[in-house]
C-alpha positions as CSV (number, residue, x, y, z in Angstrom):
1,X,37.1,-76.0,97.7
2,X,38.3,-75.3,93.7
3,X,39.1,-78.6,92.1
4,X,42.6,-76.7,91.5
5,X,44.0,-77.1,95.2
6,X,46.8,-79.7,96.7
7,X,47.8,-81.0,99.4
8,X,51.2,-82.7,98.9
9,X,51.8,-85.5,101.4
10,X,55.3,-86.6,101.6
11,X,57.5,-89.3,103.7
12,X,60.8,-89.2,104.7
13,X,63.6,-90.5,103.3
14,X,65.1,-93.9,103.6
15,X,66.3,-94.7,106.7
16,X,68.3,-97.7,107.9
17,X,64.7,-99.3,109.9
18,X,63.4,-98.4,106.9
19,X,65.2,-100.3,104.7
20,X,65.5,-103.8,106.9
21,X,60.8,-103.2,107.7
22,X,61.9,-102.7,111.0
23,X,58.9,-99.9,112.6
24,X,59.7,-96.5,113.3
25,X,58.2,-95.0,115.7
26,X,59.5,-92.2,117.9
27,X,63.1,-93.7,117.9
28,X,64.8,-90.9,116.3
29,X,67.4,-91.9,113.5
30,X,69.0,-89.8,110.9
31,X,68.5,-91.0,107.0
32,X,70.4,-93.3,105.3
33,X,72.8,-91.5,102.4
34,X,70.5,-93.0,100.3
35,X,67.7,-91.6,101.8
36,X,69.0,-88.1,101.5
37,X,70.2,-88.7,97.9
38,X,66.1,-89.3,97.7
39,X,64.7,-85.8,99.2
40,X,67.0,-84.6,96.6
41,X,64.8,-86.4,94.8
42,X,62.1,-84.7,95.9
43,X,63.3,-81.3,94.4
44,X,62.5,-82.2,90.6
45,X,59.3,-83.5,91.7
46,X,58.2,-80.2,93.6
47,X,59.8,-78.1,91.4
48,X,56.8,-76.1,90.5
49,X,54.8,-75.9,94.4
50,X,55.1,-73.1,95.6
51,X,53.5,-74.0,99.5
52,X,51.5,-71.6,101.5
53,X,52.7,-74.1,104.6
54,X,55.0,-76.8,104.5
55,X,54.1,-78.7,107.9
56,X,56.5,-81.6,109.1
57,X,57.3,-84.3,111.8
58,X,59.5,-82.8,114.7
59,X,61.9,-86.1,114.2
60,X,64.3,-85.9,112.2
61,X,64.4,-87.8,109.7
62,X,61.3,-85.6,108.3
63,X,62.8,-82.5,108.9
64,X,66.3,-83.4,107.2
65,X,63.6,-84.9,103.7
66,X,61.8,-81.4,103.8
67,X,65.2,-79.6,104.9
68,X,67.0,-81.4,101.8
69,X,64.5,-80.8,99.2
70,X,64.6,-77.4,100.0
71,X,61.5,-76.4,102.0
72,X,64.1,-73.9,104.6
73,X,60.4,-72.2,106.3
74,X,59.0,-75.0,107.8
75,X,56.3,-75.2,111.2
76,X,57.0,-78.6,113.5
77,X,53.6,-80.1,113.7
78,X,53.7,-83.2,116.7
79,X,50.6,-83.9,115.1
80,X,52.9,-85.2,111.9
81,X,54.6,-87.0,114.0
82,X,55.0,-91.4,114.1
83,X,52.7,-93.7,115.1
84,X,54.4,-95.1,118.5
85,X,54.6,-98.2,118.2
86,X,55.1,-99.1,122.1
87,X,56.4,-102.5,122.9
88,X,56.7,-103.2,119.0
89,X,59.5,-100.3,118.0
90,X,62.2,-101.6,116.3
91,X,61.1,-105.2,115.5
92,X,59.5,-105.5,112.3
93,X,55.9,-107.8,111.3
94,X,57.3,-111.3,110.9
95,X,59.3,-110.8,114.1
96,X,55.9,-110.0,115.9
97,X,53.6,-113.1,114.0
98,X,56.3,-115.4,115.1
99,X,54.9,-114.2,118.9
100,X,51.2,-113.2,117.3
101,X,50.5,-115.6,114.3
102,X,48.7,-113.2,111.9
103,X,49.3,-109.8,113.8
104,X,48.4,-106.3,111.7
105,X,49.4,-103.1,112.9
106,X,45.7,-101.9,111.6
107,X,44.1,-104.3,113.0
108,X,45.3,-105.8,116.5
109,X,47.5,-102.4,117.4
110,X,50.6,-102.6,119.6
111,X,51.2,-102.9,123.8
112,X,51.9,-100.2,125.1
113,X,51.4,-98.1,122.0
114,X,49.5,-96.0,120.9
115,X,45.5,-96.9,120.0
116,X,44.8,-96.3,116.2
117,X,42.2,-94.1,117.6
118,X,44.3,-91.4,118.9
119,X,46.6,-92.1,115.4
120,X,43.4,-91.2,113.4
121,X,42.7,-88.3,115.5
122,X,45.9,-86.9,114.9
123,X,45.6,-87.3,111.6
124,X,42.8,-85.2,111.4
125,X,43.7,-82.7,112.8
126,X,46.3,-81.9,110.5
127,X,44.0,-82.3,107.5
128,X,42.0,-79.3,109.4
129,X,45.3,-77.7,109.4
130,X,46.0,-77.7,106.0
131,X,42.6,-77.4,104.8
132,X,42.2,-73.7,106.4
133,X,45.2,-72.9,104.1
134,X,44.2,-74.5,101.4
135,X,42.9,-70.9,100.0
136,X,46.4,-69.2,100.3
137,X,48.1,-72.1,97.9
138,X,49.3,-75.5,98.0
139,X,50.3,-77.0,101.0
140,X,52.9,-79.7,102.0
141,X,52.7,-82.5,105.0
142,X,56.3,-84.0,105.6
143,X,55.8,-86.9,107.5
144,X,56.3,-91.2,108.0
145,X,54.8,-93.8,106.5
146,X,51.9,-95.3,108.8
147,X,50.5,-91.7,110.1
148,X,50.4,-91.0,106.5
149,X,48.3,-93.4,105.1
150,X,45.9,-92.6,108.4
151,X,46.0,-89.0,106.2
152,X,45.2,-90.7,102.9
153,X,42.1,-92.8,104.4
154,X,40.9,-90.0,106.7
155,X,41.4,-87.2,103.6
156,X,38.3,-88.9,101.8
157,X,36.7,-89.7,104.5
158,X,37.3,-93.6,105.0
159,X,37.5,-95.3,108.4
160,X,41.7,-95.1,109.1
161,X,41.8,-98.6,109.1
162,X,41.5,-98.3,105.7
163,X,45.2,-96.6,106.1
164,X,46.8,-100.4,105.2
165,X,45.5,-100.6,101.5
166,X,47.4,-97.5,100.4
167,X,50.8,-98.6,100.2
168,X,53.8,-95.6,100.9
169,X,57.7,-95.5,99.9
170,X,59.9,-93.7,101.2
171,X,60.0,-90.0,99.9
172,X,57.2,-90.6,97.3
173,X,55.0,-88.3,97.4
174,X,51.2,-88.1,96.6
175,X,48.7,-85.2,96.1
176,X,45.4,-85.7,97.5
177,X,42.9,-82.7,96.1
178,X,39.3,-82.3,95.5
179,X,36.8,-82.8,92.5
180,X,33.0,-81.6,92.4
181,X,33.4,-80.4,95.9
182,X,34.5,-84.5,97.3
183,X,37.1,-84.9,98.8
184,X,39.9,-87.5,96.8
185,X,43.4,-88.7,96.4
186,X,45.0,-87.1,92.8
187,X,47.7,-89.0,92.4
188,X,49.0,-91.3,95.5
189,X,53.0,-93.1,96.2
190,X,54.9,-91.5,93.4
191,X,58.3,-93.1,92.7
192,X,60.7,-90.4,93.6
193,X,63.2,-90.0,90.7
194,X,66.5,-90.6,92.9
195,X,64.7,-95.0,93.2
196,X,63.5,-94.8,90.1
197,X,67.3,-94.4,88.6
198,X,68.6,-96.4,91.2
199,X,66.2,-99.6,89.6
200,X,67.8,-98.4,86.1
201,X,71.2,-99.0,87.7
């Protein structure tokens, strides 16, 4: 792959549960007003990106983020849905750790939810699909926090657990690419213009 190819990875904007730190897997929540502002803020970041393909999670918060960011022609990819948190859906890490001290999603998993190996397999399929279109232009993925962090780790051939070390804010875009034929993270967790403006008020 040439060094100038771009795979953009975009997490959806804020929801009520993301704001309060509740694990939001398959619960189909809408964006908050602030999340809608974040999604619109992506337009400035992505203004010069003319994607050959936009893949999007089927969940509403991702679809609305893509639409508000200016992308109408999206392709739904079920592999971009968020991690299925099973019995931990809607719970915060603090609540879970009250029952299971030291618990982390990345090493301990979720009862009656999705194993990390299955999330990693989905990430690998998304990466393969994106790479097949990169020769035609940039590819944009609009998804969720944890699946995006797994994609970031898998892009550079790390174990999916390495996603634990890749913090990712709401509506924060990242850029994956190549350097000397090696997959690299070009930019990660770029500030969203709406969030950055809010921090200065």
